[in-house]
Each structure stands twice: as C-alpha cells, then as structure tokens.
C-alpha positions as a Markdown table, in Angstrom:
| # | Residue | x | y | z |
|---|---|---|---|---|
| 1 | Gln | 0.0 | 0.0 | 0.0 |
| 2 | Tyr | 1.1 | 3.6 | -0.6 |
| 3 | Leu | 0.4 | 6.6 | 1.5 |
| 4 | Asn | 1.0 | 8.8 | -1.5 |
| 5 | Asp | 2.3 | 8.4 | -5.0 |
| 6 | Gly | 5.8 | 9.3 | -4.0 |
| 7 | Lys | 5.8 | 12.3 | -6.3 |
| 8 | Gly | 4.6 | 14.9 | -3.8 |
| 9 | Pro | 6.2 | 16.2 | -0.6 |
| 10 | Gly | 6.2 | 14.1 | 2.5 |
| 11 | Pro | 7.0 | 10.5 | 3.3 |
| 12 | Thr | 5.8 | 7.6 | 1.2 |
| 13 | Leu | 4.6 | 4.4 | 2.9 |
| 14 | Val | 6.1 | 1.7 | 0.8 |
| 15 | Val | 5.0 | -1.5 | 2.6 |
| 16 | Thr | 2.6 | -2.1 | 5.4 |
| 17 | Thr | 1.4 | -5.0 | 7.6 |
| 18 | Asp | 0.0 | -5.1 | 11.1 |
| 19 | Gly | 3.5 | -5.0 | 12.6 |
| 20 | His | 5.7 | -3.6 | 9.9 |
| 21 | Thr | 6.0 | -0.5 | 7.8 |
| 22 | Val | 8.6 | 0.9 | 5.5 |
| 23 | Trp | 8.8 | 4.6 | 4.9 |
| 24 | Lys | 10.8 | 6.5 | 2.2 |
| 25 | Asp | 11.3 | 10.2 | 2.3 |
| 26 | Asp | 11.9 | 12.8 | -0.5 |
| 27 | Lys | 15.6 | 12.1 | -0.3 |
| 28 | Gln | 15.0 | 8.4 | -0.9 |
| 29 | Arg | 16.1 | 7.5 | 2.7 |
| 30 | Ile | 14.3 | 4.5 | 4.1 |
| 31 | Ile | 13.1 | 3.8 | 7.6 |
| 32 | Asp | 12.1 | 0.2 | 8.2 |
| 33 | Leu | 9.8 | 0.0 | 11.3 |
| 34 | His | 8.8 | -3.2 | 13.1 |
| 35 | Cys | 6.4 | -3.1 | 16.0 |
| 36 | Phe | 7.1 | -5.4 | 18.9 |
| 37 | Glu | 5.3 | -6.3 | 22.1 |
| 38 | Phe | 7.3 | -6.9 | 25.3 |
| 39 | Thr | 6.0 | -9.2 | 28.0 |
| 40 | Asp | 6.2 | -8.2 | 31.6 |
| 41 | Asp | 9.5 | -9.9 | 32.0 |
| 42 | Gly | 11.1 | -8.1 | 29.0 |
| 43 | Ile | 10.8 | -10.9 | 26.3 |
| 44 | Val | 9.7 | -9.8 | 22.9 |
| 45 | Tyr | 7.3 | -11.7 | 20.7 |
| 46 | Glu | 6.9 | -11.2 | 16.9 |
| 47 | Gly | 6.2 | -14.6 | 15.5 |
| 48 | Asp | 9.5 | -15.6 | 17.2 |
| 49 | Ile | 10.8 | -15.0 | 20.7 |
| 50 | Phe | 13.8 | -12.7 | 21.1 |
| 51 | Pro | 15.9 | -12.1 | 24.1 |
| 52 | Ser | 15.6 | -8.5 | 25.5 |
| 53 | Lys | 19.3 | -7.8 | 24.6 |
| 54 | Thr | 18.3 | -7.9 | 20.9 |
| 55 | Phe | 16.5 | -4.6 | 21.5 |
| 56 | Ser | 19.2 | -2.9 | 23.5 |
| 57 | Gly | 20.3 | -0.6 | 20.6 |
| 58 | Ile | 19.9 | 3.1 | 20.5 |
| 59 | Gly | 19.6 | 4.9 | 17.1 |
| 60 | Lys | 18.4 | 8.1 | 15.6 |
| 61 | Val | 15.7 | 9.0 | 13.1 |
| 62 | Gly | 16.5 | 12.6 | 12.3 |
| 63 | Asp | 16.9 | 14.2 | 15.6 |
| 64 | Ile | 14.8 | 11.7 | 17.5 |
| 65 | Thr | 16.5 | 9.0 | 19.6 |
| 66 | Val | 14.8 | 5.6 | 19.2 |
| 67 | Ser | 15.1 | 2.1 | 20.6 |
| 68 | Cys | 16.3 | -0.3 | 18.0 |
| 69 | Ile | 17.8 | -3.7 | 17.4 |
| 70 | Glu | 21.5 | -3.7 | 18.3 |
| 71 | Pro | 23.9 | -4.1 | 15.3 |
| 72 | Leu | 25.0 | -7.7 | 15.8 |
| 73 | Ser | 21.4 | -8.9 | 16.1 |
| 74 | Gln | 20.5 | -6.8 | 12.9 |
| 75 | Val | 23.2 | -8.7 | 11.0 |
| 76 | Met | 22.0 | -12.1 | 12.5 |
| 77 | Leu | 18.4 | -11.3 | 11.4 |
| 78 | His | 19.6 | -11.0 | 7.8 |
| 79 | Leu | 20.8 | -14.6 | 7.7 |
| 80 | Gly | 19.2 | -17.7 | 6.2 |
| 81 | Tyr | 17.2 | -16.4 | 3.3 |
| 82 | Glu | 17.7 | -15.2 | -0.2 |
| 83 | His | 19.2 | -11.7 | 0.0 |
| 84 | Asp | 18.5 | -8.8 | -2.3 |
| 85 | Lys | 20.9 | -5.9 | -2.9 |
| 86 | Asn | 19.4 | -3.9 | -0.1 |
| 87 | Asp | 20.1 | -6.7 | 2.4 |
| 88 | Val | 23.7 | -6.9 | 1.1 |
| 89 | His | 24.1 | -3.1 | 1.4 |
| 90 | Asp | 22.7 | -3.0 | 4.9 |
| 91 | Val | 24.8 | -6.0 | 6.3 |
| 92 | Met | 28.0 | -4.7 | 4.7 |
| 93 | Leu | 27.4 | -1.2 | 6.2 |
| 94 | Leu | 26.6 | -2.6 | 9.6 |
| 95 | Cys | 29.7 | -4.9 | 9.6 |
| 96 | Glu | 32.0 | -2.0 | 8.5 |
| 97 | Thr | 30.5 | 0.6 | 10.9 |
| 98 | Phe | 30.5 | -1.7 | 14.0 |
| 99 | Gln | 33.5 | -4.0 | 13.2 |
| 100 | Ile | 31.3 | -7.1 | 12.9 |
| 101 | Ala | 32.7 | -10.1 | 11.0 |
| 102 | Ile | 31.0 | -10.4 | 7.6 |
| 103 | Pro | 28.9 | -13.6 | 7.5 |
| 104 | Asp | 30.0 | -16.1 | 4.8 |
| 105 | Glu | 26.7 | -15.9 | 2.9 |
| 106 | Tyr | 27.3 | -12.2 | 2.4 |
| 107 | Lys | 31.0 | -12.4 | 1.5 |
| 108 | Glu | 30.0 | -14.4 | -1.6 |
| 109 | Lys | 27.5 | -11.7 | -2.8 |
| 110 | Ser | 29.3 | -8.6 | -1.8 |
| 111 | Asn | 31.2 | -6.3 | -4.1 |
| 112 | Phe | 32.4 | -4.3 | -1.1 |
| 113 | Ser | 35.3 | -6.5 | -0.3 |
| 114 | Phe | 37.8 | -4.1 | -1.8 |
| 115 | Val | 36.4 | -1.3 | 0.4 |
| 116 | Leu | 36.6 | -3.4 | 3.6 |
| 117 | Asn | 40.1 | -4.8 | 2.9 |
| 118 | Leu | 39.0 | -8.5 | 2.9 |
C-alpha cells in the first residue's frame, strides 16, 4: 500500500502489515519500522521469541532518539534467506561501521570486499 504516490512532498509508505511499515522520504532515505510487544519480563514476541538484549540498541531517526535492534542482532536477522541488494548493502554497512565479521553468505554476494580490505 502507498500513503501517497511518492511524487509529492512528505513520506511515502512503501510496505505495510499489522506490525511492519517501511517509509521512504523525499531524499529516498528508508526507515524500516517493526512493531514489537514486550512481555512483563522483557521478552519480545513477533512470531519468534527474542531475548531482550536484541532490542538494546539506540539509534536516531532525524533528531529523535529511538530504541532499535542492536547491530550484531541486525546482522544475524539478515541470515538464512535469499538476500537482495538492499540486504547486502545493509549488512555490509553494519559490519563495516560496527566492526562485525561479515557472514560467509554475504562475502559471496558482496562487491564491497575491496572497500573493507577483505
């Protein structure tokens, strides 16, 4: 579903489900939002169960500080499925920025190895 046609000002809602939305702004920057519910003891459910440490990250959307999935867990959540170019870009950027070892399944698909001195 689309919030607008992407041609006017303001964000475009690219994808939406009950617990997930992807927004793109006028500069083509993307924010991928997942909604999670925490139990009273801090465990998160979204189809799967996640330990609370998974959500210990802090990020920014513009000038707003937000809770997010910490970098290593973001990389781990990108494993075990067919990756597109956005997945490869995201994982390589996370690995480079946070000095995380590049998973083997991404080394094979990446053209960033010359940048990361692999």
